[in-house]
RODO-2510 file (C-alpha; in nm, 4 decimals, decimal comma):
residues 191
     n   res          X          Y          Z
     1     x     0,7079    10,3933    10,0966
     2     x     0,3314    10,3912    10,0376
     3     x     0,1354    10,7037     9,9382
     4     x    -0,2418    10,6884     9,8963
     5     x    -0,4166    10,9745     9,7177
     6     x    -0,7820    11,0196     9,8112
     7     x    -1,0000    11,2348     9,5876
     8     x    -1,2507    11,4507     9,7716
     9     x    -1,6080    11,3246     9,7632
    10     x    -1,9103    11,4722     9,5914
    11     x    -1,9351    11,8510     9,6308
    12     x    -2,2152    12,1068     9,6409
    13     x    -2,1516    12,3116     9,3269
    14     x    -2,2796    12,3712     8,9755
    15     x    -1,9338    12,4757     8,8547
    16     x    -1,8106    12,3568     8,5153
    17     x    -1,4524    12,3794     8,6457
    18     x    -1,4062    12,3753     9,0220
    19     x    -1,0429    12,4611     9,0846
    20     x    -0,8363    12,6381     9,3446
    21     x    -1,0554    12,9521     9,3539
    22     x    -1,3790    12,7569     9,3964
    23     x    -1,3991    12,6618     9,7622
    24     x    -1,6963    12,4260     9,7292
    25     x    -1,7997    12,2192    10,0289
    26     x    -1,8558    11,8461    10,0455
    27     x    -2,2149    11,7271    10,0256
    28     x    -2,3348    11,4939    10,3011
    29     x    -2,3054    11,2142    10,0446
    30     x    -1,9493    11,3219     9,9614
    31     x    -1,8452    11,3126    10,3250
    32     x    -1,9988    10,9647    10,3576
    33     x    -1,8155    10,8465    10,0448
    34     x    -1,4819    10,9491    10,1941
    35     x    -1,5529    10,7982    10,5350
    36     x    -1,6517    10,4694    10,3733
    37     x    -1,3396    10,4624    10,1561
    38     x    -1,1058    10,4833    10,4560
    39     x    -1,2743    10,2317    10,6859
    40     x    -1,0041    10,0173    10,8487
    41     x    -0,7160    10,2112    10,6921
    42     x    -0,4281    10,3479    10,8962
    43     x    -0,1679    10,6092    10,8049
    44     x     0,1369    10,7626    10,9683
    45     x     0,0699    11,1095    10,8279
    46     x    -0,2119    11,2977    10,6538
    47     x    -0,1491    11,5632    10,3889
    48     x    -0,4253    11,7691    10,2344
    49     x    -0,5027    12,0284     9,9743
    50     x    -0,5990    12,3542    10,1474
    51     x    -0,9413    12,3485     9,9731
    52     x    -1,2304    12,3063    10,2166
    53     x    -1,3623    12,0046    10,0220
    54     x    -1,0375    11,8228    10,1089
    55     x    -0,9192    11,9845    10,4303
    56     x    -1,2447    11,9425    10,6273
    57     x    -1,2449    11,5659    10,5811
    58     x    -0,8686    11,5321    10,6325
    59     x    -0,8930    11,7162    10,9650
    60     x    -1,1909    11,5095    11,0793
    61     x    -1,0282    11,1793    10,9861
    62     x    -0,6882    11,2712    11,1315
    63     x    -0,8467    11,3901    11,4557
    64     x    -1,0203    11,0557    11,5077
    65     x    -0,6851    10,8809    11,4559
    66     x    -0,4752    11,1197    11,6690
    67     x    -0,2782    11,2488    11,3712
    68     x    -0,1826    11,5959    11,2626
    69     x    -0,2780    11,7268    10,9195
    70     x    -0,0219    11,8962    10,6981
    71     x    -0,1922    12,1297    10,4482
    72     x     0,0211    12,1355    10,1333
    73     x    -0,0505    12,4372     9,9161
    74     x     0,0723    12,2653     9,6003
    75     x    -0,1835    11,9823     9,6362
    76     x    -0,4508    12,2305     9,5253
    77     x    -0,6426    12,1814     9,2032
    78     x    -0,5602    12,3827     8,8926
    79     x    -0,6514    12,7512     8,9057
    80     x    -0,9080    12,7912     8,6275
    81     x    -0,8844    13,1703     8,6360
    82     x    -1,1983    13,3640     8,5521
    83     x    -1,3863    13,0409     8,4757
    84     x    -1,3194    12,8877     8,8167
    85     x    -1,6444    12,8074     8,9944
    86     x    -1,8768    12,9263     8,7166
    87     x    -2,1519    12,7191     8,5531
    88     x    -2,0898    12,6181     8,1916
    89     x    -2,3763    12,8395     8,0718
    90     x    -2,2082    13,1494     8,2161
    91     x    -1,8761    13,0653     8,0517
    92     x    -2,0522    13,0012     7,7191
    93     x    -2,2176    13,3450     7,7338
    94     x    -1,9118    13,5455     7,8425
    95     x    -1,6304    13,3634     7,6601
    96     x    -1,7773    13,1655     7,3677
    97     x    -1,4692    13,1923     7,1450
    98     x    -1,2240    13,1162     7,4257
    99     x    -1,4333    12,8191     7,5426
   100     x    -1,4470    12,6738     7,1927
   101     x    -1,0685    12,7095     7,1600
   102     x    -1,0106    12,5516     7,5011
   103     x    -1,2383    12,2552     7,4289
   104     x    -1,0578    12,1965     7,0977
   105     x    -0,7097    12,2070     7,2555
   106     x    -0,7350    12,1822     7,6380
   107     x    -0,3626    12,1328     7,6986
   108     x    -0,2501    12,4175     7,4743
   109     x    -0,5172    12,6819     7,5420
   110     x    -0,5261    12,8507     7,8824
   111     x    -0,8584    12,9957     8,0016
   112     x    -0,8487    13,3686     8,0907
   113     x    -0,6362    13,4221     8,4024
   114     x    -0,5858    13,0480     8,4580
   115     x    -0,2764    12,8531     8,5551
   116     x    -0,1186    12,7217     8,2328
   117     x    -0,1464    12,3437     8,2032
   118     x     0,2299    12,2922     8,1834
   119     x     0,2851    12,4919     8,5048
   120     x     0,0116    12,2920     8,6794
   121     x     0,1628    11,9651     8,5584
   122     x     0,5123    12,0621     8,6784
   123     x     0,3795    12,1760     9,0183
   124     x     0,2030    11,8441     9,0737
   125     x     0,5008    11,6359     8,9583
   126     x     0,7287    11,8230     9,1979
   127     x     0,4839    11,7873     9,4883
   128     x     0,4286    11,4153     9,4204
   129     x     0,8032    11,3534     9,4322
   130     x     0,8322    11,5493     9,7583
   131     x     0,5536    11,3507     9,9235
   132     x     0,7034    11,0198     9,8093
   133     x     1,0381    11,1282     9,9524
   134     x     0,8962    11,2434    10,2858
   135     x     0,9750    10,9197    10,4676
   136     x     0,6265    10,8945    10,6221
   137     x     0,4945    10,5445    10,5580
   138     x     0,2132    10,4938    10,4866
   139     x     0,0952    10,8433    10,3962
   140     x    -0,2448    10,9747    10,2912
   141     x    -0,2958    11,2841    10,0759
   142     x    -0,6496    11,4187    10,0330
   143     x    -0,6653    11,6037     9,7041
   144     x    -0,8430    11,6433     9,3689
   145     x    -0,9125    11,4324     9,0596
   146     x    -0,6837    11,6391     8,8368
   147     x    -0,3958    11,6094     9,0813
   148     x    -0,4399    11,2320     9,1039
   149     x    -0,4540    11,1972     8,7250
   150     x    -0,1263    11,3877     8,6884
   151     x     0,0430    11,1667     8,9497
   152     x    -0,0754    10,8561     8,7634
   153     x     0,0521    11,0077     8,4389
   154     x     0,3933    11,0612     8,5951
   155     x     0,4142    10,6970     8,7066
   156     x     0,2563    10,5281     8,4045
   157     x     0,3996    10,7588     8,1393
   158     x     0,0903    10,8200     7,9283
   159     x     0,0498    11,1365     7,7209
   160     x    -0,1771    11,4290     7,8053
   161     x    -0,4605    11,3157     7,5778
   162     x    -0,4928    10,9983     7,7848
   163     x    -0,5632    11,1957     8,1027
   164     x    -0,9278    11,1916     7,9941
   165     x    -0,9179    10,8090     7,9879
   166     x    -0,7936    10,7737     8,3461
   167     x    -1,1098    10,7855     8,5561
   168     x    -1,1012    10,9358     8,9029
   169     x    -1,4461    10,9505     9,0606
   170     x    -1,5427    11,1280     9,3849
   171     x    -1,3756    10,9554     9,6823
   172     x    -1,1500    10,7431     9,4608
   173     x    -0,8368    10,6077     9,6247
   174     x    -0,5204    10,5593     9,4223
   175     x    -0,2226    10,3962     9,5929
   176     x     0,1403    10,4363     9,4902
   177     x     0,4489    10,2637     9,6258
   178     x     0,8087    10,3751     9,5976
   179     x     1,0324    10,0712     9,5715
   180     x     1,3967    10,1670     9,5398
   181     x     1,4211    10,4139     9,2540
   182     x     1,0893    10,3054     9,1021
   183     x     0,7340    10,4159     9,1745
   184     x     0,4432    10,1960     9,0838
   185     x     0,0677    10,2366     9,0903
   186     x    -0,0504     9,9577     9,3200
   187     x    -0,4169    10,0242     9,3777
   188     x    -0,7139    10,2013     9,2197
   189     x    -1,0494    10,2056     9,3970
   190     x    -1,3265    10,3769     9,2005
   191     x    -1,6986    10,3340     9,2525
***
């Protein structure tokens, strides 16, 4: 079973953290990045995060290939709570102490009203396993950089601190294959 995860392209936003509450749109460049990434690719099914920056492209691409899109709520990015969608300067002014604590320990400190990291991690691991077990082959899931990093972490087994070392750029494609009881990362396309 093959599952490709496509990160949304460049967005129109000045947000420091653009999560599930920030419904930013793709820029024209971002849409072009995604179209270019999937030239000559074919899939049996298309899954997408419900965020506009993912869903709009997934629907366009699926429509041109006569496929239906399945919006999967749990493919959404982390909910960053009260910081979601705000510029860094605004967060620095309103929550200077909380921001400093978060930057010092990003996996232990939860921003105000945000989804705790461990809950986010567990949600993505569960969703990744469900998509791999869906039977659709090959499958495409249009999602977010954080989601893709957590899927790679699950397969490669690196610790949380190394999430910052696994680069996922706009319109990156990361391919996974389930072979028997094993899952392997087979492809990483970053620009």
